All heavy atoms as an XYZ file, in Angstrom:
1039
protein
N      57.236     74.596    120.216
C      56.624     75.851    120.623
C      55.274     75.981    119.917
O      55.161     75.769    118.723
C      57.560     76.997    120.220
C      57.057     78.325    120.621
S      58.364     79.545    120.287
C      57.566     80.949    120.900
N      54.252     76.340    120.642
C      52.924     76.479    120.047
C      52.640     77.939    119.740
O      53.158     78.835    120.370
C      51.825     75.948    120.991
O      51.868     76.692    122.193
C      52.020     74.470    121.278
N      51.777     78.144    118.768
C      51.377     79.485    118.370
C      50.218     79.924    119.258
O      49.117     79.383    119.172
C      50.965     79.477    116.893
C      50.551     80.844    116.398
O      50.556     81.810    117.178
O      50.225     80.935    115.204
N      50.453     80.917    120.118
C      49.422     81.341    121.064
C      48.266     82.073    120.383
O      47.230     82.294    120.988
C      50.026     82.220    122.154
O      50.574     83.387    121.585
N      48.436     82.448    119.102
C      47.360     83.125    118.387
C      46.445     82.139    117.658
O      45.403     82.533    117.159
C      47.918     84.137    117.368
O      48.700     83.433    116.396
C      48.764     85.188    118.071
N      46.845     80.878    117.589
C      46.026     79.876    116.916
C      44.772     79.600    117.751
O      44.826     79.574    118.979
C      46.809     78.590    116.707
N      43.625     79.394    117.090
C      42.391     79.093    117.827
C      42.526     77.787    118.617
O      43.219     76.865    118.200
C      41.345     78.930    116.724
C      41.926     79.562    115.517
C      43.415     79.455    115.654
N      41.862     77.718    119.751
C      41.830     76.491    120.544
C      41.017     75.437    119.789
O      39.994     75.744    119.178
C      41.203     76.766    121.902
N      41.491     74.216    119.848
C      40.811     73.109    119.189
C      40.209     72.180    120.227
O      40.751     72.014    121.322
C      41.791     72.331    118.307
C      42.336     73.106    117.109
C      43.471     72.340    116.447
C      41.216     73.367    116.110
N      39.094     71.573    119.855
C      38.423     70.599    120.711
C      38.394     69.256    120.009
O      38.274     69.178    118.786
C      36.987     71.037    121.003
O      36.978     72.237    121.736
N      38.488     68.204    120.803
C      38.348     66.826    120.303
C      36.953     66.366    120.702
O      36.640     66.255    121.884
C      39.420     65.927    120.900
C      39.389     64.505    120.381
C      40.601     63.704    120.850
N      41.847     64.339    120.469
C      42.428     64.264    119.273
N      41.843     63.557    118.315
N      43.571     64.872    119.024
N      36.114     66.125    119.685
C      34.704     65.788    119.886
C      34.504     64.315    119.553
O      34.884     63.874    118.466
C      33.797     66.661    118.988
C      34.013     68.139    119.320
C      32.336     66.274    119.131
C      34.545     68.946    118.191
N      33.935     63.570    120.478
C      33.681     62.143    120.249
C      32.180     61.922    120.166
O      31.423     62.324    121.053
C      34.288     61.306    121.361
C      34.216     59.811    121.081
C      35.056     59.042    122.094
N      35.039     57.620    121.841
C      35.930     56.967    121.110
N      36.943     57.611    120.562
N      35.843     55.666    120.927
N      31.760     61.286    119.072
C      30.353     60.964    118.824
C      30.156     59.460    118.903
O      30.940     58.704    118.316
C      29.936     61.434    117.425
C      30.198     62.887    117.046
C      29.797     63.128    115.590
C      29.445     63.822    117.974
N      29.130     59.027    119.624
C      28.761     57.612    119.676
C      27.404     57.436    119.010
O      26.534     58.309    119.112
C      28.655     57.128    121.119
C      29.974     56.970    121.807
N      30.069     56.668    123.134
C      31.249     57.063    121.349
C      31.344     56.582    123.476
N      32.077     56.830    122.410
N      27.242     56.308    118.334
C      25.976     56.000    117.676
C      24.846     56.009    118.707
O      24.946     55.383    119.761
C      26.066     54.633    116.999
C      24.886     54.227    116.129
C      24.758     55.166    114.926
C      25.065     52.792    115.653
N      23.803     56.749    118.406
C      22.644     56.828    119.296
C      21.753     55.602    119.099
O      21.966     54.787    118.188
C      21.865     58.115    119.012
N      20.736     55.486    119.928
C      19.795     54.372    119.816
C      19.203     54.324    118.411
O      18.874     55.356    117.830
C      18.674     54.518    120.818
C      19.104     54.353    122.251
C      17.939     54.587    123.156
N      17.435     55.946    122.918
C      16.979     56.739    123.847
N      16.897     56.341    125.074
N      16.556     57.952    123.554
N      19.068     53.110    117.911
C      18.464     52.904    116.591
C      17.840     51.515    116.577
O      17.970     50.749    117.544
C      19.533     53.009    115.492
O      20.483     51.955    115.619
N      17.179     51.188    115.504
C      16.561     49.869    115.378
C      17.633     48.787    115.494
O      17.448     47.782    116.180
C      15.834     49.779    114.036
C      15.048     48.528    113.849
C      14.264     48.582    112.555
C      13.439     47.333    112.370
N      12.689     47.356    111.120
N      18.773     49.009    114.834
C      19.853     48.023    114.848
C      20.593     47.986    116.192
O      21.074     46.943    116.618
C      20.840     48.329    113.724
C      21.901     47.278    113.546
C      22.828     47.571    112.387
O      22.612     48.558    111.656
O      23.793     46.809    112.223
N      20.668     49.148    116.865
C      21.368     49.257    118.145
C      20.449     49.934    119.164
O      20.545     51.135    119.392
C      22.661     50.065    117.984
C      23.690     49.402    117.116
C      23.784     49.718    115.764
C      24.557     48.456    117.648
C      24.720     49.101    114.961
C      25.499     47.834    116.852
C      25.580     48.144    115.498
N      19.539     49.175    119.781
C      18.550     49.762    120.697
C      19.160     50.500    121.885
O      18.525     51.385    122.448
C      17.722     48.562    121.171
C      18.076     47.428    120.283
C      19.358     47.747    119.613
N      20.366     50.169    122.268
C      21.038     50.842    123.378
C      22.087     51.842    122.883
O      22.838     52.387    123.684
C      21.718     49.800    124.286
C      20.778     48.780    124.874
C      19.687     49.406    125.721
O      20.006     50.310    126.514
O      18.520     48.997    125.578
N      22.165     52.038    121.565
C      23.241     52.840    121.006
C      24.513     52.009    120.970
O      24.493     50.815    121.285
N      25.633     52.614    120.587
C      26.881     51.857    120.522
C      28.080     52.779    120.656
O      28.264     53.701    119.857
C      26.989     51.086    119.207
O      28.250     50.441    119.117
N      28.922     52.482    121.651
C      30.186     53.210    121.825
C      31.244     52.691    120.867
O      32.299     53.304    120.721
C      30.673     53.066    123.267
N      30.971     51.579    120.176
C      31.925     51.003    119.224
C      31.709     51.534    117.800
O      32.423     51.157    116.887
C      31.808     49.485    119.227
C      32.204     48.877    120.584
C      32.249     47.366    120.553
N      33.285     46.936    119.617
C      33.067     46.087    118.601
N      31.874     45.586    118.376
N      34.052     45.742    117.798
N      30.716     52.401    117.640
C      30.401     52.960    116.331
C      30.320     54.476    116.465
O      29.481     54.982    117.225
C      29.067     52.422    115.814
C      29.071     50.941    115.604
N      28.902     50.057    116.643
C      29.244     50.208    114.483
C      28.957     48.822    116.156
N      29.164     48.880    114.853
N      31.177     55.186    115.768
C      31.121     56.635    115.872
C      32.297     57.329    115.222
O      32.958     56.782    114.326
N      32.533     58.528    115.697
C      33.543     59.415    115.130
C      34.239     60.164    116.254
O      33.633     60.448    117.293
C      32.897     60.457    114.209
C      32.165     59.855    113.051
C      30.851     59.427    113.183
C      32.781     59.709    111.810
C      30.167     58.862    112.123
C      32.104     59.139    110.742
C      30.798     58.721    110.907
O      30.133     58.152    109.851
N      35.486     60.504    115.993
C      36.187     61.438    116.856
C      36.822     62.453    115.922
O      37.561     62.076    115.011
C      37.245     60.729    117.700
C      37.843     61.641    118.747
C      38.649     60.889    119.779
O      38.029     60.293    120.686
O      39.876     60.889    119.649
N      36.493     63.726    116.126
C      37.040     64.737    115.239
C      37.504     65.950    116.028
O      37.137     66.156    117.173
C      36.049     65.116    114.126
C      34.826     65.859    114.566
C      34.737     67.236    114.386
C      33.733     65.202    115.105
C      33.593     67.935    114.752
C      32.584     65.887    115.472
C      32.514     67.255    115.304
N      38.367     66.727    115.370
C      38.962     67.917    115.969
C      38.417     69.131    115.226
O      38.411     69.161    113.988
C      40.502     67.860    115.865
C      41.133     69.148    116.351
C      41.038     66.659    116.634
N      37.958     70.127    116.002
C      37.407     71.349    115.408
C      37.521     72.495    116.410
O      37.506     72.265    117.616
C      35.940     71.150    115.031
N      37.597     73.725    115.904
C      37.509     74.876    116.803
C      36.038     75.145    117.105
O      35.208     75.176    116.197
C      38.123     76.006    115.981
C      37.850     75.625    114.558
C      37.855     74.121    114.518
N      35.718     75.304    118.377
C      34.339     75.582    118.774
C      34.271     76.975    119.384
O      35.206     77.421    120.052
C      33.857     74.558    119.804
C      33.853     73.093    119.364
C      33.370     72.207    120.501
C      33.015     72.882    118.113
N      33.142     77.642    119.156
C      32.957     78.950    119.800
C      32.450     78.728    121.226
O      32.315     77.583    121.682
C      32.029     79.849    118.971
C      30.595     79.333    118.864
O      30.181     78.468    119.672
O      29.873     79.817    117.977
N      32.164     79.798    121.929
C      31.748     79.726    123.324
C      30.473     78.951    123.564
O      30.233     78.456    124.664
N      29.640     78.799    122.525
C      28.387     78.054    122.685
C      28.484     76.622    122.151
O      27.480     75.909    122.117
C      27.232     78.793    122.001
O      27.477     78.910    120.618
N      29.679     76.210    121.724
C      29.872     74.843    121.262
C      29.648     74.622    119.780
O      29.667     73.494    119.307
N      29.432     75.698    119.018
C      29.259     75.572    117.568
C      30.624     75.606    116.873
O      31.556     76.263    117.357
C      28.397     76.722    117.022
C      26.988     76.647    117.502
N      26.586     77.186    118.709
C      25.890     76.089    116.941
C      25.294     76.967    118.862
N      24.848     76.302    117.808
N      30.725     74.922    115.738
C      31.967     74.968    114.971
C      32.180     76.399    114.494
O      31.295     77.007    113.911
C      31.933     73.993    113.775
C      31.745     72.554    114.264
C      33.231     74.110    112.972
C      31.543     71.539    113.149
N      33.377     76.920    114.746
C      33.734     78.299    114.405
C      34.368     78.310    113.015
O      35.526     77.931    112.852
C      34.695     78.838    115.458
C      35.038     80.300    115.270
O      35.065     80.778    114.110
O      35.312     80.968    116.280
N      33.587     78.718    112.015
C      34.044     78.694    110.627
C      35.283     79.549    110.419
O      36.239     79.115    109.762
C      32.918     79.145    109.691
C      33.259     79.239    108.204
C      33.741     77.897    107.651
C      32.052     79.749    107.410
N      35.305     80.757    110.937
C      36.468     81.633    110.744
C      37.710     81.023    111.365
O      38.796     81.055    110.771
C      36.210     83.025    111.326
C      35.168     83.791    110.516
O      35.038     83.534    109.298
O      34.471     84.641    111.112
N      37.596     80.457    112.547
C      38.738     79.806    113.194
C      39.162     78.578    112.397
O      40.357     78.322    112.225
C      38.392     79.435    114.625
N      38.196     77.801    111.904
C      38.509     76.608    111.116
C      39.375     76.976    109.909
O      40.307     76.248    109.575
C      37.218     75.915    110.661
C      37.465     74.814    109.674
C      37.806     73.525    109.955
C      37.417     74.923    108.249
N      37.975     72.817    108.780
C      37.741     73.661    107.725
C      37.140     75.967    107.368
C      37.783     73.411    106.355
C      37.184     75.719    106.007
C      37.502     74.457    105.517
N      39.078     78.102    109.275
C      39.845     78.508    108.088
C      41.333     78.658    108.399
O      42.163     78.458    107.524
C      39.285     79.817    107.528
C      37.955     79.645    106.840
C      37.450     80.952    106.240
N      36.256     80.718    105.460
C      35.087     81.312    105.685
N      34.956     82.184    106.670
N      34.049     81.030    104.927
N      41.671     79.005    109.631
C      43.085     79.210    109.980
C      43.768     77.931    110.469
O      44.994     77.891    110.512
C      43.242     80.307    111.054
O      42.668     79.856    112.274
C      42.596     81.606    110.608
N      42.984     76.916    110.836
C      43.569     75.680    111.375
C      43.046     74.431    110.663
O      43.136     73.323    111.201
C      43.318     75.566    112.898
C      44.059     76.642    113.662
C      41.826     75.599    113.215
N      42.531     74.562    109.474
C      41.860     73.449    108.797
C      42.697     72.181    108.698
O      42.164     71.081    108.801
C      41.328     73.859    107.429
C      42.389     74.168    106.410
C      41.821     74.540    105.060
N      41.244     75.869    105.119
C      40.447     76.373    104.208
N      40.151     75.694    103.138
N      39.966     77.587    104.335
N      44.003     72.299    108.531
C      44.847     71.105    108.412
C      44.855     70.283    109.701
O      45.099     69.073    109.670
C      46.266     71.493    108.029
N      44.584     70.920    110.829
C      44.571     70.224    112.123
C      43.204     69.625    112.442
O      43.061     68.905    113.436
C      44.972     71.190    113.236
N      42.209     69.885    111.599
C      40.837     69.433    111.863
C      40.626     68.055    111.234
O      40.105     67.921    110.123
C      39.833     70.457    111.352
S      39.950     72.021    112.244
N      41.041     67.047    111.967
C      41.010     65.672    111.490
C      39.779     64.936    112.013
O      39.115     65.398    112.946
C      42.277     64.932    111.936
O      42.346     64.975    113.372
C      43.526     65.561    111.332
N      39.508     63.788    111.409
C      38.420     62.925    111.853
C      38.882     61.480    111.775
O      39.678     61.121    110.908
C      37.139     63.124    111.002
C      37.377     62.772    109.544
C      35.971     62.325    111.564
N      38.391     60.689    112.716
C      38.579     59.240    112.645
C      37.216     58.598    112.818
O      36.493     58.899    113.779
C      39.527     58.733    113.721
C      39.697     57.210    113.629
C      40.731     56.665    114.567
O      41.922     56.715    114.217
O      40.339     56.209    115.663
N      36.862     57.749    111.870
C      35.615     56.988    111.929
C      35.952     55.614    112.475
O      36.853     54.944    111.971
C      35.015     56.855    110.532
C      33.733     56.054    110.484
C      33.291     55.887    109.017
N      31.954     55.383    108.905
C      31.644     54.089    108.789
N      32.585     53.172    108.811
N      30.387     53.713    108.674
N      35.265     55.198    113.538
C      35.434     53.843    114.070
C      34.082     53.154    113.996
O      33.050     53.736    114.332
C      36.013     53.874    115.503
C      35.253     54.730    116.474
C      34.263     54.178    117.287
C      35.520     56.088    116.588
C      33.563     54.970    118.191
C      34.824     56.886    117.493
C      33.836     56.325    118.294
N      34.088     51.944    113.472
C      32.820     51.281    113.197
C      32.957     49.789    113.484
O      33.317     49.008    112.625
C      32.410     51.507    111.739
C      30.935     51.427    111.550
C      30.213     50.361    111.079
C      29.980     52.443    111.875
N      28.880     50.656    111.080
C      28.703     51.933    111.566
C      30.079     53.718    112.397
C      27.535     52.660    111.761
C      28.927     54.443    112.582
C      27.672     53.910    112.262
N      32.684     49.416    114.736
C      32.752     48.008    115.120
C      34.126     47.426    114.866
O      35.136     47.980    115.294
N      34.143     46.326    114.122
C      35.405     45.646    113.817
C      36.058     46.139    112.539
O      37.115     45.632    112.155
C      35.172     44.127    113.735
C      34.779     43.550    115.082
O      35.243     44.011    116.125
N      33.909     42.555    115.069
N      35.461     47.102    111.846
C      36.060     47.650    110.632
C      37.328     48.425    110.985
O      37.441     48.977    112.083
C      35.105     48.617    109.919
C      33.875     47.924    109.359
O      33.815     46.672    109.389
O      32.964     48.638    108.908
N      38.242     48.484    110.047
C      39.451     49.288    110.245
C      39.052     50.756    110.343
O      38.188     51.218    109.583
C      40.416     49.092    109.081
N      39.641     51.510    111.271
C      39.323     52.942    111.375
C      39.686     53.676    110.080
O      40.625     53.294    109.385
C      40.197     53.436    112.530
C      40.604     52.219    113.268
C      40.617     51.099    112.274
N      38.920     54.720    109.779
C      39.207     55.569    108.614
C      39.585     56.949    109.109
O      38.952     57.478    110.019
C      37.968     55.691    107.722
C      37.562     54.417    107.034
C      36.367     54.638    106.124
O      36.512     55.388    105.131
O      35.304     54.094    106.424
N      40.608     57.542    108.499
C      41.040     58.885    108.857
C      40.752     59.847    107.711
O      40.859     59.482    106.548
C      42.544     58.927    109.169
C      42.900     58.422    110.543
C      42.972     56.906    110.615
O      43.345     56.259    109.669
N      42.603     56.349    111.755
N      40.402     61.073    108.089
C      40.134     62.087    107.089
C      40.204     63.473    107.710
O      40.806     63.664    108.761
N      39.558     64.414    107.035
C      39.555     65.810    107.456
C      38.128     66.334    107.576
O      37.236     65.898    106.841
C      40.309     66.678    106.442
C      41.799     66.433    106.295
C      42.351     67.234    105.119
C      42.525     66.814    107.583
N      37.950     67.288    108.478
C      36.697     68.037    108.570
C      36.798     69.169    107.563
O      37.723     69.982    107.621
C      36.512     68.603    109.976
C      35.308     69.538    110.171
C      33.994     68.780    110.016
C      35.387     70.200    111.542
N      35.856     69.209    106.616
C      35.901     70.169    105.512
C      34.586     70.931    105.454
O      33.515     70.355    105.679
C      36.152     69.428    104.172
C      36.102     70.377    102.996
C      37.473     68.681    104.220
N      34.662     72.212    105.134
C      33.473     73.035    104.915
C      33.340     73.198    103.413
O      34.244     73.693    102.754
C      33.648     74.395    105.603
C      32.387     75.172    105.693
N      32.162     76.301    104.960
C      31.273     74.967    106.443
C      30.972     76.773    105.255
N      30.408     75.993    106.151
N      32.214     72.753    102.872
C      32.049     72.689    101.429
C      30.783     73.409    100.994
O      29.769     73.359    101.680
C      31.962     71.221    101.031
C      32.389     71.006     99.623
C      32.564     69.551     99.298
N      33.929     69.139     99.569
C      34.276     67.924     99.910
N      33.375     66.988    100.025
N      35.534     67.628    100.129
N      30.841     74.045     99.848
C      29.668     74.716     99.284
C      28.575     73.694     99.010
O      28.852     72.535     98.699
C      30.054     75.430     97.990
N      27.329     74.142     99.145
C      26.172     73.280     98.904
C      25.542     72.857    100.210
O      26.111     73.030    101.284
N      24.352     72.341    100.145
C      23.670     71.873    101.347
C      22.811     72.956    101.968
O      22.570     74.011    101.385
N      22.355     72.682    103.193
C      21.492     73.608    103.920
C      22.228     74.928    104.128
O      23.395     74.957    104.486
C      21.079     72.992    105.274
C      20.246     73.959    106.078
C      20.321     71.689    105.056
N      21.559     76.034    103.890
C      22.125     77.380    104.036
C      23.359     77.617    103.170
O      24.187     78.465    103.486
C      22.453     77.675    105.504
C      21.216     77.684    106.371
O      20.138     78.068    105.914
N      21.343     77.245    107.601
N      23.499     76.852    102.090
C      24.558     77.099    101.119
C      25.884     76.428    101.379
O      26.795     76.519    100.565
N      26.060     75.744    102.516
C      27.324     75.066    102.796
C      27.089     73.927    103.784
O      26.107     73.926    104.528
C      28.351     76.042    103.357
N      28.010     72.959    103.785
C      27.897     71.799    104.667
C      29.255     71.469    105.272
O      30.296     71.679    104.644
C      27.434     70.563    103.891
O      26.155     70.752    103.361
N      29.228     70.920    106.477
C      30.420     70.331    107.081
C      30.455     68.876    106.654
O      29.453     68.170    106.721
C      30.367     70.439    108.600
C      30.579     71.839    109.070
C      29.624     72.703    109.528
C      31.810     72.555    109.114
N      30.204     73.911    109.857
C      31.547     73.847    109.617
C      33.127     72.230    108.781
C      32.536     74.799    109.791
C      34.116     73.186    108.951
C      33.821     74.454    109.455
N      31.635     68.442    106.201
C      31.793     67.115    105.613
C      33.014     66.445    106.224
O      34.034     67.100    106.452
C      31.979     67.249    104.076
C      32.284     65.924    103.430
C      30.763     67.887    103.438
N      32.921     65.134    106.453
C      34.090     64.330    106.777
C      34.606     63.788    105.446
O      33.926     63.022    104.774
C      33.752     63.192    107.729
C      33.337     63.652    109.113
C      32.509     62.860    109.884
C      33.784     64.849    109.651
C      32.133     63.247    111.165
C      33.416     65.253    110.928
C      32.589     64.454    111.689
N      35.790     64.222    105.064
C      36.391     63.890    103.766
C      37.537     62.915    103.991
O      38.536     63.262    104.615
C      36.896     65.183    103.116
C      37.461     64.973    101.726
O      37.324     63.870    101.169
O      38.059     65.927    101.198
N      37.401     61.701    103.464
C      38.409     60.659    103.694
C      39.436     60.564    102.581
O      40.549     60.130    102.822
C      37.725     59.308    103.909
C      36.825     59.336    105.127
C      35.448     59.442    104.990
C      37.362     59.299    106.400
C      34.633     59.498    106.103
C      36.553     59.359    107.523
C      35.189     59.454    107.367
O      34.374     59.521    108.469
N      39.076     60.927    101.368
C      40.023     60.923    100.250
C      39.899     62.257     99.531
O      38.904     62.506     98.856
C      39.732     59.777     99.281
C      40.111     58.422     99.824
C      39.987     57.339     98.769
O      40.475     57.546     97.643
O      39.388     56.307     99.083
N      40.930     63.075     99.691
C      40.909     64.406     99.089
C      40.715     64.291     97.585
O      41.339     63.473     96.927
C      42.218     65.125     99.399
C      42.142     66.602     99.213
C      43.379     67.289     99.776
O      44.325     66.667    100.211
N      43.342     68.598     99.746
N      39.802     65.089     97.056
C      39.528     65.072     95.622
C      38.412     64.126     95.226
O      37.918     64.183     94.109
N      38.022     63.235     96.122
C      36.924     62.298     95.862
C      35.738     62.702     96.725
O      35.904     62.968     97.914
C      37.333     60.864     96.213
C      38.498     60.328     95.400
C      38.121     60.089     93.961
O      36.972     59.680     93.693
O      38.982     60.314     93.100
N      34.548     62.735     96.149
C      33.377     63.083     96.958
C      32.500     61.871     97.271
O      31.646     61.940     98.133
C      32.530     64.193     96.292
C      32.042     63.761     94.915
C      33.296     65.490     96.228
C      31.017     64.684     94.314
N      32.744     60.751     96.593
C      31.901     59.570     96.785
C      32.004     59.005     98.196
O      31.085     58.364     98.678
C      32.254     58.472     95.771
C      31.934     58.823     94.337
C      33.011     59.695     93.688
O      34.168     59.686     94.153
O      32.681     60.402     92.728
N      33.140     59.214     98.874
C      33.334     58.642    100.200
C      33.018     59.630    101.330
O      33.131     59.297    102.498
C      34.767     58.134    100.354
C      35.790     59.262    100.355
O      35.522     60.305     99.738
O      36.851     59.090    100.965
N      32.628     60.846    100.978
C      32.378     61.875    101.986
C      31.123     61.571    102.796
O      30.157     60.997    102.293
C      32.204     63.248    101.328
C      33.480     63.743    100.683
O      34.535     63.117    100.869
O      33.411     64.767     99.992
N      31.149     61.980    104.064
C      30.000     61.860    104.948
C      29.636     63.262    105.410
O      30.493     64.002    105.893
C      30.336     60.948    106.133
C      30.652     59.540    105.654
C      31.101     58.631    106.764
O      31.777     59.089    107.701
O      30.768     57.444    106.680
N      28.364     63.616    105.249
C      27.922     64.985    105.480
C      27.180     65.115    106.795
O      26.247     64.356    107.077
C      26.994     65.432    104.326
O      27.678     65.249    103.086
C      26.594     66.889    104.477
N      27.587     66.095    107.583
C      26.884     66.410    108.821
C      25.588     67.121    108.499
O      25.570     68.064    107.712
N      24.497     66.660    109.088
C      23.204     67.293    108.858
C      23.079     68.511    109.759
O      23.025     68.382    110.983
C      22.063     66.300    109.111
C      20.701     66.912    108.930
C      20.239     67.225    107.658
C      19.901     67.214    110.019
C      18.992     67.805    107.478
C      18.656     67.790    109.856
C      18.213     68.086    108.576
O      16.985     68.674    108.407
N      23.110     69.682    109.160
C      22.970     70.953    109.871
C      23.990     71.105    111.006
O      23.676     71.618    112.069
C      21.536     71.130    110.373
C      20.511     71.121    109.246
C      19.106     71.289    109.755
N      18.924     72.632    110.279
C      18.259     73.608    109.664
N      17.712     73.387    108.502
N      18.146     74.787    110.217
N      25.221     70.639    110.756
C      26.281     70.751    111.763
C      26.483     72.197    112.218
O      26.804     72.436    113.369
C      27.603     70.207    111.214
C      27.895     68.773    111.587
C      26.885     67.876    111.881
C      29.192     68.326    111.638
C      27.163     66.566    112.218
C      29.493     67.024    111.978
C      28.477     66.134    112.267
N      26.319     73.150    111.319
C      26.528     74.551    111.687
C      25.505     75.029    112.720
O      25.770     75.962    113.472
C      26.477     75.445    110.450
N      24.352     74.364    112.778
C      23.289     74.769    113.692
C      23.374     74.091    115.056
O      22.699     74.505    115.988
C      21.917     74.451    113.093
C      21.654     75.210    111.806
O      22.245     76.285    111.625
O      20.856     74.710    110.991
N      24.174     73.046    115.162
C      24.203     72.242    116.386
C      25.360     72.620    117.294
O      26.476     72.857    116.837
C      24.305     70.748    116.049
C      23.064     70.208    115.425
N      21.913     69.959    116.135
C      22.781     69.883    114.148
C      20.978     69.497    115.326
N      21.480     69.452    114.105
N      25.076     72.631    118.580
C      26.122     72.831    119.580
C      26.719     71.464    119.912
O      25.981     70.505    120.169
C      25.555     73.469    120.835
N      28.028     71.386    119.869
C      28.718     70.150    120.200
C      29.065     70.175    121.684
O      30.152     70.578    122.088
C      29.949     69.967    119.301
C      29.566     69.624    117.895
C      29.323     70.629    116.971
C      29.381     68.309    117.511
C      28.929     70.318    115.675
C      28.988     67.991    116.218
C      28.761     69.001    115.303
N      28.088     69.761    122.479
C      28.240     69.655    123.929
C      27.737     68.261    124.321
O      26.811     67.731    123.702
C      27.486     70.765    124.693
C      28.066     72.133    124.388
C      26.014     70.750    124.382
N      28.365     67.647    125.335
C      27.969     66.293    125.727
C      26.466     66.181    125.968
O      25.850     67.041    126.585
C      28.771     66.047    127.010
C      30.010     66.878    126.812
C      29.504     68.136    126.125
N      25.912     65.098    125.422
C      24.489     64.821    125.573
C      23.646     65.262    124.397
O      22.531     64.768    124.216
N      24.146     66.191    123.575
C      23.392     66.654    122.402
C      23.451     65.605    121.294
O      24.326     64.735    121.283
C      23.956     67.982    121.891
C      23.711     69.138    122.831
C      22.238     69.471    122.990
O      21.513     69.486    121.984
O      21.815     69.718    124.130
N      22.532     65.705    120.348
C      22.443     64.764    119.227
C      22.729     65.475    117.923
O      22.323     66.629    117.727
C      21.048     64.129    119.168
C      20.792     63.181    120.316
C      20.242     63.643    121.497
C      21.109     61.842    120.208
C      20.007     62.790    122.562
C      20.881     60.968    121.269
C      20.340     61.450    122.440
O      20.116     60.595    123.487
N      23.413     64.773    117.014
C      23.685     65.254    115.659
C      23.496     64.084    114.701
O      23.535     62.925    115.115
C      25.113     65.838    115.513
C      25.306     67.061    116.393
C      26.172     64.796    115.805
N      23.296     64.394    113.434
C      23.114     63.345    112.433
C      24.135     63.498    111.320
O      24.570     64.604    110.996
C      21.705     63.403    111.843
O      20.750     63.119    112.833
N      24.494     62.364    110.738
C      25.425     62.308    109.612
C      24.844     61.432    108.520
O      24.266     60.373    108.806
C      26.758     61.685    110.054
C      27.765     62.593    110.684
C      28.655     61.834    111.637
C      28.591     63.249    109.592
N      25.029     61.884    107.276
C      24.651     61.069    106.124
C      25.921     60.390    105.633
O      26.875     61.047    105.247
C      24.026     61.910    105.021
C      23.550     61.055    103.846
C      22.759     61.850    102.834
N      21.643     62.583    103.407
C      20.462     62.046    103.765
N      20.266     60.763    103.627
N      19.508     62.811    104.250
N      25.920     59.055    105.687
C      27.087     58.292    105.280
C      27.198     58.263    103.763
O      26.269     58.628    103.043
C      27.019     56.882    105.849
C      27.122     56.866    107.363
C      27.225     55.468    107.912
O      26.595     54.552    107.369
O      27.971     55.316    108.904
N      28.331     57.765    103.294
C      28.589     57.723    101.852
C      27.552     56.911    101.092
O      27.275     57.184     99.935
C      29.996     57.180    101.573
C      30.202     55.748    102.016
C      31.606     55.265    101.821
O      32.443     55.529    102.687
O      31.858     54.622    100.783
N      26.926     55.927    101.755
C      25.905     55.112    101.091
C      24.527     55.771    101.127
O      23.549     55.213    100.649
C      25.845     53.708    101.700
C      25.502     53.711    103.186
O      25.152     54.784    103.731
O      25.583     52.637    103.799
N      24.437     56.963    101.734
C      23.180     57.698    101.787
C      22.389     57.487    103.058
O      21.414     58.200    103.300
N      22.781     56.507    103.884
C      22.067     56.264    105.141
C      22.348     57.387    106.132
O      23.480     57.852    106.259
C      22.493     54.932    105.761
C      21.969     53.729    104.995
O      21.054     53.894    104.160
O      22.491     52.621    105.229
N      21.304     57.800    106.846
C      21.433     58.830    107.876
C      21.442     58.125    109.230
O      20.602     57.266    109.496
C      20.262     59.808    107.797
C      20.322     60.934    108.788
S      21.371     62.294    108.287
C      20.290     63.159    107.166
N      22.419     58.504    110.077
C      22.516     57.955    111.430
C      22.578     59.111    112.422
O      23.146     60.163    112.127
C      23.768     57.088    111.600
C      23.755     55.844    110.790
N      22.984     54.748    111.110
C      24.431     55.505    109.669
C      23.182     53.797    110.214
N      24.056     54.236    109.331
N      22.021     58.877    113.593
C      22.055     59.868    114.662
C      23.119     59.462    115.677
O      23.256     58.279    116.008
C      20.684     59.982    115.338
O      19.720     60.354    114.343
C      20.694     61.022    116.440
N      23.850     60.465    116.162
C      24.929     60.248    117.119
C      24.728     61.172    118.304
O      24.168     62.263    118.170
C      26.290     60.537    116.467
C      26.591     59.619    115.342
C      26.129     59.868    114.057
C      27.313     58.447    115.550
C      26.372     59.001    113.013
C      27.560     57.562    114.511
C      27.095     57.842    113.234
N      25.217     60.717    119.445
C      25.197     61.548    120.635
C      26.611     62.046    120.896
O      27.589     61.292    120.778
C      24.689     60.772    121.841
C      24.485     61.655    123.047
C      23.765     60.937    124.177
O      23.853     59.714    124.311
N      23.049     61.688    124.985
N      26.715     63.333    121.215
C      28.018     63.892    121.587
C      28.378     63.277    122.932
O      27.679     63.480    123.926
C      27.977     65.433    121.671
C      29.328     65.968    122.102
C      27.547     66.033    120.329
N      29.454     62.500    122.946
C      29.854     61.795    124.157
C      30.807     62.636    124.999
O      30.599     62.810    126.195
C      30.478     60.440    123.785
C      30.845     59.606    124.963
C      29.864     59.064    125.777
C      32.166     59.358    125.269
C      30.189     58.289    126.884
C      32.503     58.581    126.377
C      31.525     58.042    127.171
N      31.855     63.149    124.364
C      32.815     63.990    125.072
C      33.262     65.143    124.186
O      33.257     65.030    122.957
C      34.076     63.214    125.528
O      34.688     62.623    124.382
C      33.750     62.166    126.567
N      33.674     66.228    124.825
C      34.318     67.358    124.167
C      35.467     67.761    125.084
O      35.246     68.162    126.226
C      33.350     68.549    123.968
C      34.073     69.728    123.324
C      32.145     68.135    123.127
N      36.691     67.602    124.584
C      37.893     67.883    125.374
C      38.849     68.738    124.568
O      38.803     68.738    123.334
C      38.591     66.577    125.760
C      37.753     65.726    126.695
O      37.312     66.197    127.717
N      37.510     64.484    126.304
N      39.767     69.428    125.238
C      40.802     70.161    124.493
C      41.604     69.176    123.645
O      41.903     68.062    124.092
C      41.673     70.767    125.587
C      40.806     70.787    126.812
C      39.892     69.606    126.692
N      41.931     69.584    122.430
C      42.705     68.707    121.533
C      44.179     68.857    121.797
O      44.652     69.840    122.270
C      42.390     69.039    120.075
């Protein structure tokens, strides 16, 4: 039985956008994460607070083994807080930070950027947004 008062969740798939290394972009490099979105496609912070345990992420990167983690809202960053993909709870060295995720609408065709744990920034295109 599902809780009808729980916020609706979306499954967002990001593919690596065009870059020097991948001139055509890459569907084999990216992320798929679950988050509550508001009517304009922005991550809904208040809704996230009630369903945070369900807000998962999977990083897929070519032939590397997929990594699983959580979508976390953390103090610090632009406007005082950042959305982070957290792969090991309690460790921050492996976290990947969304660049201005709170400002971006997650709708197919839009672009977002992530800073990986090694400090490299990559741009991704929102490929799909579906009910989770």
